[in-house]
Phi, psi and omega in degrees: 000330180297324179295317179301312182297323182289327184267346182239112182285353182252148175254125182258123185234135174241120177255119186252134175237126176217193185293345178267355179123211185243137176228147178244132179239125172274118183272118176218001175266166183280333181218140175228135171265140183233127178170191184277338183296134179300340179278352180292146178295320178241107186267132178251134180257092178198136179291345182269000182259137178290160178303317176236082191281321183207166178226134174257130180233130178287131181240151172256136179259174181298332181276009179076351175283147176266159173217174178244140176248133178256137178241139173289125178093201183260179183291341179279357177097001178280116183284158176286164181291314185263353179074185177231145174248126176249116182051040176086358180248133178284120182227151176276329177203161183196136171282115185291140178235162182307133177072017175294141176253131180243122178254122178264337181163179177304135179066019179214107179214170179213157175235135181252134179228140171252115181249145179283129176286147175271109184293345180278344180282135179252133178301139182250136174279110185295339179297334179298335184253019179292121180231160176253126178265137180251127179290134178302330180290342179272354180268145177294145179289136182299329180290330177294323181292324184282338181281329192267000000 
């Protein structure tokens, strides 16, 4: 992942809303499957969504920035039953742009965002800050120490 961050100045985010609520996905893999199937990378909870409803594929553009292209259906070419709407238009595929809205069906949609990475931020190893919290109830009472 460090190589991806170093070579791509943009952060790609997909915010998914379905009947279970809202989820945020940071896109950094080359391919994502989207659908109702539990094996999908991005799972949608809606009876109106196909098992393999759409596929996101990372593309390289002429400017060396990557972007994601969404395809209706799976990589083998099998389209979803209800299709996808991108910004209100039914499309078979689309190069995603900042703030695009993707409708998979009733109660299932997503928003795609390209955010600028802050080059001054350095990735932090969270293990460095691993701490143990002690419950106050597990500590001896101060009044007990003064009596004895």
